C-alpha positions as CSV (number, residue, x, y, z in Angstrom):
1,M,22.2,-5.0,7.1
2,E,18.7,-5.7,8.1
3,N,16.4,-7.5,5.7
4,H,12.7,-6.7,5.3
5,N,9.6,-8.3,3.7
6,F,7.4,-6.2,1.4
7,V,4.1,-7.8,1.7
8,N,1.4,-5.4,2.9
9,I,1.4,-1.6,2.3
10,K,-0.5,-0.9,5.5
11,T,2.5,-2.0,7.6
12,L,4.6,1.0,6.2
13,N,4.3,4.3,8.0
14,R,4.5,7.7,6.4
15,D,8.3,8.1,6.9
16,E,9.0,4.7,5.4
17,L,6.8,5.5,2.3
18,L,8.5,8.8,1.8
19,H,11.9,7.1,2.3
20,L,11.1,4.7,-0.5
21,I,9.9,7.5,-2.8
22,E,13.3,9.2,-2.2
23,M,15.0,6.0,-3.1
24,A,13.0,5.8,-6.3
25,Q,14.0,9.3,-7.2
26,E,17.7,8.3,-6.9
27,F,17.1,5.4,-9.2
28,E,15.3,7.5,-11.8
29,K,18.5,9.6,-12.0
30,Y,20.7,6.6,-12.3
31,P,18.9,3.2,-12.8
32,N,22.0,1.2,-13.7
33,R,24.2,0.2,-10.8
34,E,25.8,-2.8,-9.2
35,L,24.3,-2.6,-5.7
36,L,23.0,-6.2,-5.9
37,K,26.0,-7.7,-7.7
38,G,26.4,-11.3,-6.5
39,R,22.8,-11.5,-5.3
40,V,20.1,-13.8,-6.8
41,V,16.4,-12.9,-7.0
42,A,13.7,-15.5,-7.6
43,T,10.4,-14.5,-9.4
44,L,7.6,-16.9,-8.8
45,F,4.5,-15.9,-10.8
46,Y,1.5,-18.2,-10.2
47,E,-0.6,-15.7,-12.3
48,P,0.0,-14.1,-15.6
49,S,1.9,-10.8,-15.6
50,T,3.7,-8.5,-18.1
51,R,4.6,-5.1,-16.5
52,T,5.0,-6.4,-12.9
53,R,7.2,-9.3,-13.8
54,L,9.3,-7.6,-16.4
55,S,9.9,-4.5,-14.3
56,F,10.9,-6.6,-11.3
57,E,13.3,-8.7,-13.5
58,T,14.6,-5.5,-15.2
59,A,15.1,-3.9,-11.8
60,A,17.1,-6.8,-10.6
61,N,19.2,-6.9,-13.8
62,R,19.9,-3.2,-13.7
63,L,21.1,-3.5,-10.1
64,G,23.5,-6.3,-11.0
65,A,21.5,-9.3,-9.6
66,K,20.8,-12.6,-11.3
67,V,17.2,-13.7,-11.9
68,I,15.7,-17.2,-11.6
69,G,12.1,-18.4,-11.3
70,F,9.1,-19.3,-13.4
71,T,6.3,-17.4,-15.2
72,D,3.9,-20.3,-15.2
73,A,3.4,-22.6,-12.3
74,K,2.4,-25.4,-14.7
75,V,6.1,-25.7,-15.7
76,S,7.2,-26.0,-12.1
77,S,6.9,-28.8,-9.5
78,V,3.6,-27.2,-8.5
79,S,2.1,-29.2,-11.3
80,K,3.2,-32.3,-9.5
81,G,1.5,-31.3,-6.3
82,E,4.2,-29.5,-4.5
83,T,2.8,-27.2,-1.8
84,L,3.5,-23.5,-1.5
85,K,5.4,-24.1,1.7
86,D,7.8,-26.6,0.1
87,T,8.3,-24.4,-3.0
88,I,9.1,-21.3,-0.9
89,L,11.5,-23.3,1.4
90,M,13.3,-24.9,-1.6
91,V,13.6,-21.6,-3.6
92,S,14.9,-19.9,-0.4
93,N,18.0,-22.2,-0.7
94,Y,18.9,-20.6,-4.1
95,A,17.8,-16.9,-3.8
96,D,18.4,-13.9,-1.6
97,A,14.9,-12.6,-2.1
98,I,11.6,-14.0,-3.6
99,V,9.1,-12.0,-5.7
100,M,5.8,-13.8,-5.7
101,R,2.5,-13.3,-7.4
102,H,-0.2,-15.7,-6.3
103,Y,-4.0,-16.0,-6.9
104,I,-4.8,-16.8,-3.3
105,E,-5.3,-13.8,-0.9
106,G,-2.8,-13.9,1.9
107,A,-0.3,-16.2,0.1
108,A,2.5,-13.7,0.3
109,Q,1.9,-13.2,4.0
110,Y,2.1,-16.9,4.6
111,A,5.3,-17.2,2.5
112,S,6.9,-14.4,4.6
113,E,6.2,-16.3,7.8
114,I,8.1,-19.4,6.7
115,A,10.8,-18.0,4.3
116,P,14.3,-17.3,5.6
117,V,14.7,-14.7,2.9
118,P,12.6,-11.5,2.2
119,I,9.3,-12.0,0.4
120,I,8.1,-9.3,-2.0
121,N,4.3,-9.4,-2.8
122,A,3.7,-8.9,-6.5
123,G,0.0,-9.3,-6.0
124,D,-2.2,-11.8,-4.1
125,G,-5.6,-12.4,-5.5
126,A,-7.9,-9.4,-5.1
127,H,-6.2,-8.4,-1.9
128,Q,-3.1,-6.2,-2.3
129,H,-0.5,-5.1,-4.8
130,P,2.0,-3.1,-2.7
131,S,4.7,-2.7,-5.3
132,Q,2.2,-1.2,-7.8
133,C,1.0,1.0,-4.9
134,L,4.5,2.4,-4.4
135,L,4.9,3.2,-8.0
136,D,1.5,4.9,-7.9
137,L,2.6,7.0,-5.0
138,Y,5.8,7.9,-6.7
139,T,3.8,8.9,-9.9
140,I,1.3,11.0,-7.9
141,Y,4.2,12.8,-6.1
142,Q,6.0,13.2,-9.4
143,T,3.0,14.8,-11.2
144,Q,1.5,16.8,-8.3
145,G,4.6,17.8,-6.4
146,R,3.0,16.5,-3.2
147,L,0.9,13.7,-1.7
148,E,-1.1,15.7,0.7
149,N,-4.7,17.0,0.3
150,L,-5.4,15.5,-3.1
151,N,-8.7,14.6,-4.8
152,I,-8.3,11.1,-6.1
153,F,-11.0,9.5,-8.2
154,L,-11.0,5.7,-8.5
155,V,-13.0,4.4,-11.4
156,G,-14.2,0.9,-12.4
157,D,-13.6,-2.3,-10.7
158,L,-13.3,-1.3,-7.1
159,K,-14.5,-4.6,-5.8
160,Y,-11.7,-6.8,-7.1
161,G,-9.1,-4.1,-7.9
162,R,-6.2,-4.8,-5.5
163,T,-4.3,-1.7,-6.7
164,V,-7.0,0.6,-5.4
165,H,-7.3,-1.3,-2.2
166,S,-3.6,-0.8,-1.6
167,L,-3.7,2.9,-2.6
168,I,-6.4,3.6,0.0
169,M,-4.2,2.2,2.7
170,A,-1.1,4.0,1.7
171,M,-2.8,7.4,1.3
172,R,-4.2,7.3,4.8
173,H,-1.1,9.3,5.9
174,F,-1.7,12.2,3.4
175,N,-5.3,13.5,4.0
176,P,-6.8,12.5,0.7
177,T,-10.4,12.8,-0.5
178,F,-11.4,9.8,-2.5
179,H,-14.2,9.5,-5.0
180,F,-15.3,6.0,-5.7
181,I,-16.9,5.6,-9.1
182,A,-18.4,2.2,-9.7
183,P,-21.6,0.3,-10.4
184,K,-23.2,-1.4,-7.4
185,A,-21.9,-4.8,-8.5
186,L,-18.3,-3.5,-8.4
187,A,-18.5,-1.0,-5.5
188,M,-15.7,-0.6,-3.0
189,P,-16.0,-3.4,-0.5
190,L,-17.4,-2.6,2.9
191,E,-14.1,-3.5,4.6
192,Y,-12.3,-0.7,2.8
193,K,-15.0,1.8,3.4
194,A,-14.8,0.9,7.1
195,Y,-11.0,1.4,6.8
196,C,-11.6,4.9,5.5
197,K,-13.9,5.7,8.4
198,K,-11.5,4.3,10.9
199,H,-8.7,6.5,9.6
200,N,-10.8,9.6,8.9
201,I,-10.3,9.3,5.1
202,R,-13.0,11.3,3.3
203,Y,-14.8,9.5,0.4
204,I,-17.8,10.1,-1.8
205,E,-19.5,7.4,-3.9
206,H,-20.8,7.8,-7.5
207,E,-22.3,5.7,-10.2
208,E,-22.2,8.3,-12.9
209,F,-19.0,9.0,-14.8
210,T,-19.3,12.4,-16.5
211,P,-17.1,15.4,-17.3
212,D,-18.9,17.3,-14.4
213,I,-18.2,14.5,-11.9
214,I,-14.4,14.3,-12.7
215,A,-13.9,18.0,-13.1
216,N,-12.3,18.4,-9.6
217,A,-10.0,15.4,-9.9
218,D,-6.3,15.8,-9.3
219,I,-5.8,12.1,-10.1
220,L,-8.2,10.0,-12.2
221,Y,-7.3,6.4,-11.6
222,M,-8.9,4.1,-14.1
223,T,-9.1,0.3,-13.6
224,R,-9.9,-2.7,-15.7
225,V,-12.9,-4.8,-15.0
226,Q,-11.1,-8.1,-14.0
227,K,-12.7,-10.9,-15.9
228,E,-10.6,-13.5,-14.2
229,R,-12.1,-12.6,-10.8
230,F,-15.7,-13.4,-11.9
231,S,-17.3,-16.8,-11.2
232,D,-20.3,-15.7,-13.3
233,L,-19.4,-14.5,-16.8
234,M,-22.9,-13.1,-17.3
235,E,-22.2,-10.7,-14.5
236,Y,-18.9,-9.7,-16.2
237,E,-20.6,-9.1,-19.5
238,Q,-23.1,-6.7,-17.8
239,V,-20.4,-4.5,-16.4
240,K,-17.3,-4.8,-18.6
241,N,-17.8,-1.6,-20.6
242,I,-19.7,0.4,-18.1
243,Y,-17.2,3.2,-17.9
244,I,-15.1,4.3,-20.9
245,L,-12.9,7.4,-20.7
246,R,-12.9,9.4,-23.9
247,K,-11.0,12.5,-24.8
248,D,-14.1,14.7,-25.0
249,M,-14.8,13.9,-21.3
250,L,-11.7,15.9,-20.3
251,S,-13.0,19.3,-21.4
252,K,-13.5,20.4,-17.8
253,A,-10.4,18.7,-16.3
254,R,-8.0,20.6,-14.1
255,D,-4.6,21.4,-15.8
256,N,-2.8,19.4,-13.1
257,M,-5.0,16.3,-13.4
258,R,-3.3,13.2,-14.5
259,I,-4.9,9.9,-15.7
260,L,-3.4,6.8,-14.2
261,H,-4.1,3.1,-14.9
262,P,-2.3,0.0,-13.5
263,L,-2.7,-1.6,-16.9
264,P,-3.4,-3.7,-18.9
265,R,-6.3,-1.7,-20.3
266,V,-9.1,-3.3,-22.2
267,N,-11.8,-0.8,-23.3
268,E,-11.9,1.6,-20.3
269,I,-9.6,4.2,-21.8
270,A,-10.2,5.1,-25.5
271,Y,-7.1,5.4,-27.6
272,D,-7.8,9.0,-28.4
273,V,-6.9,9.8,-24.8
274,D,-3.3,8.6,-25.3
275,N,-2.1,11.9,-26.8
276,D,-3.9,14.1,-24.3
277,P,-1.6,16.0,-21.9
278,H,-3.6,14.5,-19.0
279,A,-2.6,10.9,-19.9
280,Y,0.2,9.6,-17.8
281,Y,-0.3,5.8,-17.6
282,I,2.7,4.9,-19.8
283,Q,5.1,7.0,-17.7
284,Q,3.4,5.5,-14.7
285,A,4.4,2.0,-15.9
286,K,8.0,3.2,-16.5
287,N,8.1,4.3,-12.9
288,G,7.6,0.7,-11.9
289,L,11.3,0.1,-12.6
290,F,12.5,2.8,-10.2
291,A,10.0,1.8,-7.5
292,R,11.0,-1.8,-7.7
293,E,14.7,-1.0,-7.5
294,A,13.9,0.8,-4.3
295,I,11.9,-2.2,-3.0
296,Y,14.8,-4.5,-3.6
297,C,17.2,-2.3,-1.7
298,H,14.7,-1.8,1.2
299,C,14.3,-5.6,1.4
300,L,18.0,-6.4,1.3
301,G,19.1,-3.8,3.8
302,I,20.5,-1.2,1.4
303,T,19.7,2.3,2.7
304,L,19.1,5.7,1.0
305,E,22.5,6.8,2.3
306,D,24.1,3.7,0.7
307,I,22.4,4.6,-2.6
308,R,23.5,8.2,-2.5
309,K,27.1,7.2,-1.7
310,D,27.1,4.5,-4.4
311,K,30.1,4.4,-6.6
312,T,28.9,1.6,-8.9
313,I,26.7,3.9,-11.1
314,I,26.9,2.9,-14.8
315,K,26.1,5.9,-17.0
């Protein structure tokens, strides 16, 4: 069995992404198995997390693995000055795979270059969030029946939002049209617009957020303005509530349109949207379990064929 890292979504080709989506479909049918019985997974979270950490830990438990790790670097030897390199090398002695969230961009890539076990990137600064991206792809496929030729509207914090950066890279295989809706202070960074041009990805930029603007969306992907990324809190205060989706804004929405959000939300989706048939962010979060079960198997050399032949299903 060949092990793999899961660090950067742009290293995965179309077939690999579709393969992982098929894996996630199998786990949605039967999430409880013993495919990882006897394995140990370490979760190292240098930044706060709820959904990502819990879904990774739940995925490991539902596949029969044991989980070790920390949820706050202050309670680890990091507080004594231990370097990332030493932490990774030490934890590699105890675990078969390491799930890591870190505040420094590129930290997961660095860890993957020194670790003897697979590294799974659970978010590195404002850079990438590949596991969230996989569950987003799975949710888009689940709700639209396809990934090709979709109108995807990204709203809010496009400057620091690592989930939208990852989604752009993954969707390059599927001929999307992106609409970037953001104020100038939070606009999509030039490097990602250059990436779109390089890969012939169509995109349109907007500053207005109105029913007419979003009427043609297949996917409306809302994001939180990330206070923790701002060095100037006055700048944050100026943009934190700039776009709020309310139910009355959905009057012209397509029937197939679904509203996604990587969560947590603050004020960007009003609570009256929750019961609207277009709302899908709670189901999206649930899909994180199935996507992360697929990621574990991918990283630890378990194939789609192995999953389909699996006799350890617990019903």
